[in-house]
N, C-alpha and C positions, 0 to 999 in steps of 0.2 A: 194816794195809792195808784200805782200804775201796774198794769198787767199786760202781757203779750201772748197772743195765740199765733203760732206760726204754722203755716202749711207749706208743703212742698208742691209748688205749681209753677211751671215756666210759662211766661207770656200771659199771665192772668190779668184780667181787667180789674179795674177798681170797683168791684161789686162783691157783695157778700157771697153769693152763690158761684160767681165766675171764678173766684179764688179758692173754692172749696170750703169756704167759711160761711156757714148758714147763719141767719139771724138767731136761730135756735141754739147753735153752738156758742155764739157770743153770749146770749142770755144765760145759758147754763153755766158758762165759765164765770160770769159775773156773780151768779147766785152761789156757786161753789166756793169761789175765792172769798166772797164776803162772809160766808159761813165759817171759813177757817179763821176769820177775824172776830167771830162771835156775833155777827150781824145776820139775822134771818131775813132774806129778801123774799117776800111773799109773791111779788110780781116784778118782772122785768120785761119790757117790750122794746124792741129795736125796729126802726122803720127800714124800708127797702133802701139800699145804698144808692145814692145818686151823686156820688163824688168821692172825694178822698176822706171826708169826715161825716160822721153821723152822730146823733145824740140818742142814747137809749134812756128810757125813763123807768124808774123802779119805785117800789114801795116796800118799806120794812114792816115787820110784824107789829110795830107800834103805829103804823099809818103815816110815818114820815116819808115824804117823797124825796127821791134822789135823781140826779142826772149824771150819766156816765158819758164822757166824751170818747168816741171811738175813732181812731185813725186807721184807715186802710191803705196799705202800701205794699206792693209787690208780694202778695201772698201772706202778709202779716196783718193782723188786727190787734192794735194796741188800744187799751181802754184805761181811763182814769176817772175816778170818782171826783165830781166837782163838789167839794165840801169835805166834811170829816165825819168820823164816827167816834163815839166815846170809847176810849181805851181804858177799861175798868182797872186793870193793874196799875196804870199810870195815875188814875184818879186816886186810888188807894195810897200810892207812894207820895203824891202831892199833899194829901191830907196828913199823912204820918209825918212828912217833913215839916209841915207848918206847925204841927203840935210840938215836935222836937225843937223847933226854933223858939217856941215860947216856953217850953218846959223840957230842957235838954235831957234830964234823967228820968223822965216819965216812961212808964210802961204803957205802950199805945197799941190798941187794936182797932182796925177799921174794917167795917163790912158794908159794901155797897151792893146795889142790885146785881144779881148773878149774870146778867147778860149785857152784851154790848149793843149799841143802837146808833142809828144815824143821828147827827146833831142838827138841831134847828134852833133859831133864836127863840128864847123863852122856855126851852126844855128845862125841866127841873128834875133833880134826883135827890133823894134823901139817903145819906149814909149814916150808919150807926157807928159811933166813935166811943171807945172806952179809954179813959185816961186815968191811970192808977186805980182802976176798978170803978171809976165813976162813969156811968152811962150818960151819953148825950147824943144829940143828932146834929148833923151838919147838912144844911140844904144848899145844893149847888144849883145855880141858875145860869144857863148858857146865854151869853149876850149876842152871839152870832153863830153862823154855821161853820166857822173856822175853829171853834173850840175855846174861845175866850170865855171865861167863867168867873162869876163872883160866888163866894161861898161864906156861910156863917162860920164864925170862929168861937164857939161857946167855951173853948178851953183858954182863950186869951185872958190875960190878967186884968185888963181894963174892964171896968164895970159895964160899959156900953160899947162893945167892940164893933167897929165898922167892918163891913164885909171886905175880905181881901180879894184882890184880883190875881189870878194865876191861870196859865194855860193848862187845863186839865184834859182836854180832848187831844187825841193824836191827829195832827194834820195828816192828810192822805199821804201815806208812806210810798215812796218810790220802790218798786220791786224790780 
């Protein structure tokens, strides 16, 4: 995810306040933009600028920590999340697609947790899956902070189905 805050300032120095961009402005922009993606940032802190780049640190409401790389240049502050967040609509579509791959004509419903969150290695989510009216659960376990995930496939025809690997997290989207 990349986001830009632009200010109109001529001859501004590469510092947050000299360009009219306060640390608070960047922190609020990160919180607001992440909220539009469904991620609630409970804390975001940016240090005093001492060059063209800084790193802001944040925590979501699940306690997962994140780092945001901020580039300051000529009145602009661009930031990018280092890592990813769970894009729940995409998770739902990945699971539905996997079921349809195994059972093309099945009626499939998938319900995952209602909120998005930052991804970290080891994060697990449980989604409820209904295949032709049969309820089951699929547990997703993220292998890394980039969104690579293994998930249970209780709908698979094989008696002892191995977990499938699929990218369920949305890598940080460029804006």
